[in-house]
C-alpha positions as CSV (number, residue, x, y, z in Angstrom):
1,M,-111.6,8.4,47.6
2,A,-114.3,7.7,50.2
3,T,-113.4,7.8,53.8
4,S,-112.7,4.3,55.1
5,S,-112.8,2.9,58.6
6,K,-109.0,2.3,58.5
7,V,-107.0,4.6,60.8
8,L,-104.1,5.8,58.6
9,I,-102.5,8.2,61.1
10,S,-102.8,7.9,64.8
11,V,-101.3,10.5,67.2
12,K,-100.9,9.3,70.8
13,H,-100.2,11.5,73.8
14,L,-97.9,13.7,71.6
15,V,-95.9,16.3,73.4
16,K,-93.5,18.8,71.8
17,E,-91.5,21.1,74.2
18,Y,-89.0,23.9,73.5
19,N,-86.6,25.9,75.7
20,H,-86.0,23.0,78.1
21,G,-89.6,22.3,78.7
22,T,-90.7,25.9,79.3
23,V,-92.7,26.1,76.1
24,H,-95.3,23.4,75.3
25,A,-96.0,23.6,71.5
26,L,-98.1,20.4,71.8
27,D,-99.4,19.2,75.2
28,G,-100.6,15.6,75.0
29,C,-102.3,15.5,71.7
30,D,-104.5,12.4,70.7
31,L,-105.8,12.3,67.1
32,D,-106.8,9.7,64.6
33,I,-107.1,10.4,60.9
34,H,-108.8,7.8,58.7
35,K,-107.8,6.9,55.2
36,G,-109.6,9.2,52.7
37,E,-110.4,11.9,55.2
38,V,-109.6,15.6,54.8
39,V,-108.8,17.1,58.2
40,A,-108.4,20.8,58.8
41,I,-106.4,22.1,61.7
42,I,-107.4,25.5,63.0
43,G,-106.5,27.8,65.9
44,P,-104.8,31.1,66.6
45,S,-101.1,31.7,65.9
46,G,-98.9,29.8,68.3
47,S,-101.5,27.2,69.0
48,G,-99.4,24.2,67.8
49,K,-101.0,23.7,64.3
50,S,-97.9,23.7,62.2
51,T,-96.0,21.9,64.9
52,L,-98.5,19.0,64.7
53,L,-98.4,19.0,60.9
54,R,-94.6,18.9,60.8
55,S,-94.6,16.2,63.5
56,L,-96.7,13.9,61.2
57,N,-93.6,13.3,59.0
58,M,-91.1,13.9,61.8
59,L,-89.8,17.2,60.5
60,E,-90.4,18.0,64.2
61,E,-89.2,15.3,66.5
62,P,-91.7,14.8,69.4
63,T,-90.5,15.2,73.0
64,S,-92.7,12.3,73.9
65,G,-95.6,10.3,72.6
66,A,-96.1,8.3,69.3
67,I,-97.2,8.9,65.8
68,F,-98.3,5.8,63.9
69,F,-98.5,5.9,60.1
70,D,-100.2,2.8,58.6
71,G,-99.4,1.0,61.9
72,V,-95.7,2.0,62.1
73,D,-94.5,4.2,64.9
74,L,-92.5,6.9,63.2
75,A,-90.8,7.9,66.4
76,D,-89.2,4.5,66.6
77,K,-85.5,5.0,66.0
78,S,-85.3,1.8,63.9
79,V,-87.8,3.1,61.4
80,D,-86.5,4.4,58.0
81,I,-88.2,7.8,58.3
82,N,-87.2,8.9,54.8
83,L,-89.0,5.9,53.3
84,H,-92.2,7.0,55.1
85,R,-91.8,10.6,54.2
86,Q,-92.0,9.6,50.6
87,K,-95.6,8.6,51.4
88,M,-96.4,12.0,52.7
89,G,-96.4,15.0,50.3
90,M,-95.6,18.2,52.1
91,V,-96.7,21.6,50.7
92,F,-95.3,24.6,52.6
93,Q,-96.6,28.1,53.0
94,H,-93.8,29.7,50.9
95,F,-93.5,27.1,48.2
96,N,-89.9,26.1,48.7
97,L,-89.2,25.6,45.0
98,F,-85.5,25.5,43.9
99,P,-85.0,28.9,42.2
100,H,-82.2,27.7,40.0
101,K,-84.2,24.9,38.5
102,T,-87.0,25.0,36.0
103,V,-90.5,24.0,36.8
104,L,-90.0,20.6,35.1
105,Q,-86.7,20.1,37.0
106,N,-88.3,21.0,40.3
107,I,-91.0,18.3,39.8
108,T,-88.8,15.5,38.5
109,L,-85.8,15.9,40.8
110,A,-87.0,13.9,43.8
111,P,-88.6,11.0,41.9
112,V,-85.4,10.5,39.8
113,T,-83.0,11.1,42.7
114,L,-84.8,8.6,45.0
115,K,-85.0,6.1,42.1
116,K,-88.8,5.9,42.1
117,K,-88.9,6.7,38.4
118,T,-86.6,6.9,35.4
119,P,-86.0,10.5,34.0
120,A,-88.3,9.7,31.1
121,E,-91.1,8.4,33.4
122,A,-90.7,11.4,35.7
123,E,-90.9,13.9,32.9
124,T,-94.0,12.2,31.4
125,Q,-95.7,12.3,34.8
126,A,-94.7,15.9,35.4
127,R,-96.1,17.0,32.1
128,T,-99.3,15.2,32.8
129,L,-99.6,16.8,36.2
130,L,-98.8,20.3,34.7
131,E,-101.5,19.7,32.1
132,R,-104.0,18.8,34.9
133,I,-103.4,22.1,36.7
134,G,-103.3,24.2,33.5
135,L,-99.6,25.1,33.7
136,S,-98.2,22.9,30.9
137,D,-96.8,26.1,29.3
138,K,-94.6,26.8,32.3
139,A,-92.6,23.6,32.2
140,N,-89.3,25.3,31.2
141,E,-89.7,28.5,33.1
142,Y,-88.0,29.3,36.5
143,P,-89.9,30.0,39.7
144,N,-89.1,33.7,39.7
145,M,-91.2,34.0,36.5
146,L,-94.3,32.6,38.2
147,S,-97.0,34.2,40.3
148,G,-97.5,33.1,43.9
149,G,-100.5,31.0,43.0
150,Q,-98.7,29.3,40.2
151,K,-95.7,28.6,42.4
152,Q,-98.0,27.0,45.0
153,R,-99.7,24.8,42.3
154,I,-96.3,23.7,41.1
155,A,-95.3,22.9,44.8
156,I,-98.4,20.7,45.0
157,V,-97.6,19.0,41.8
158,R,-94.0,18.4,43.0
159,A,-95.4,16.6,46.1
160,L,-97.9,14.6,43.9
161,A,-95.0,13.4,41.7
162,M,-93.8,11.2,44.6
163,D,-97.1,9.3,44.5
164,P,-97.8,9.9,48.2
165,E,-100.7,8.5,50.2
166,V,-101.1,11.6,52.3
167,M,-100.9,15.3,51.4
168,L,-99.9,17.8,54.2
169,F,-100.6,21.4,53.6
170,D,-99.2,24.1,55.9
171,E,-101.3,27.3,55.3
172,P,-101.0,26.9,51.5
173,T,-103.0,30.0,50.7
174,S,-102.1,32.5,53.4
175,A,-99.8,34.4,51.0
176,L,-102.1,34.3,48.0
177,D,-104.7,36.6,46.5
178,P,-108.4,35.5,46.5
179,I,-108.3,34.2,42.9
180,S,-105.2,32.1,43.5
181,T,-106.6,30.9,46.8
182,Q,-109.8,29.7,45.0
183,K,-107.6,27.8,42.5
184,I,-105.7,26.1,45.3
185,E,-108.9,25.2,47.1
186,D,-110.4,23.8,43.9
187,L,-107.3,21.7,43.4
188,A,-107.6,20.4,47.0
189,L,-111.2,19.5,46.4
190,E,-110.0,17.4,43.3
191,L,-107.4,15.7,45.4
192,K,-110.0,14.6,48.0
193,E,-110.9,11.8,45.6
194,N,-107.5,10.1,45.9
195,Y,-105.6,11.3,48.9
196,T,-105.8,11.6,52.7
197,I,-105.3,15.3,53.3
198,V,-104.3,17.3,56.4
199,I,-104.4,21.1,56.1
200,V,-103.4,23.8,58.5
201,T,-105.4,27.0,57.8
202,H,-106.4,30.3,59.4
203,S,-109.5,30.5,57.1
204,M,-112.7,29.2,58.6
205,Q,-114.3,29.3,55.2
206,Q,-111.6,27.1,53.8
207,A,-111.9,24.6,56.6
208,R,-115.7,24.4,56.1
209,R,-115.4,24.1,52.3
210,I,-112.8,21.3,51.9
211,S,-112.6,19.3,55.1
212,D,-114.5,16.4,56.5
213,K,-113.2,16.9,60.1
214,T,-111.7,19.9,61.9
215,A,-109.3,20.0,64.8
216,F,-109.2,23.2,67.0
217,F,-106.0,23.8,68.8
218,L,-105.3,26.4,71.5
219,L,-102.0,26.9,73.3
220,G,-100.8,23.4,72.3
221,E,-103.9,21.6,73.4
222,L,-106.4,19.9,71.2
223,I,-109.6,21.5,72.3
224,E,-112.1,19.9,70.0
225,F,-112.0,17.4,67.1
226,N,-115.2,16.8,65.3
227,N,-117.0,16.6,62.0
228,T,-116.5,19.9,60.3
229,L,-120.2,20.7,59.9
230,D,-121.0,19.8,63.5
231,M,-118.1,21.8,64.8
232,F,-119.1,25.0,62.9
233,T,-122.8,24.7,63.6
234,N,-122.8,23.2,67.1
235,P,-119.3,23.3,68.8
236,S,-119.1,21.2,72.0
237,N,-116.6,23.5,73.7
238,P,-117.2,27.2,74.5
239,K,-113.6,28.0,73.5
240,T,-114.3,26.6,70.0
241,E,-117.4,28.6,69.7
242,E,-115.6,31.8,70.7
243,Y,-112.9,31.2,68.1
244,I,-115.1,30.3,65.1
245,T,-117.5,33.2,65.8
246,G,-114.7,35.7,66.1
247,R,-115.2,36.4,69.8
248,F,-112.0,34.8,70.8
249,G,-109.5,36.9,72.7
């Protein structure tokens, strides 16, 4: 899917505080993500990367500010947040698969429970997705029988089964070996054709390889947000340059 001029996600003056305002996980973030873009979020641990990602579908409730998704303010108490969450697939660092359910059951549970699909429709789609990622033979196995890389691909498929518009990845390869990491990155590159993607990553190479734009966070502040190639070849902020060249801290 080519990047369009339409702003799909707009973050306005977003603040997230903890411990009665003594900790600022996000400190006035402003960020626009266009439909079809892949945006990487980088920065050292504790910089607010995952807090921002989880705020996009209100898993973290902002202290102040607004998050607009397709023109709707998700922080508005009158908004059905669960309806909008269905449009944002979330992939966590540690997979979060249900251990007592098979791969097929993990994938079909949400579409059937939320009445988006009949059991037959959900199973057909799940098997098609499993075939796409080369794991069709794992449909009736349980998560504890899978490798970390296989679990993560299943977690991605589970999110795709809800037919989202946006895919949110929270450090999806940090616990994986290099071969599994490569497979997840290859899958993300495939998904670029059809989804808007936001990915939190510690890997500079990963950000450069799969993203259109990159946002650099430091201590809750958005330091720089630019085209990925421009940021990595000619960063506009000295702090960004220090971080991406390994001279930070």
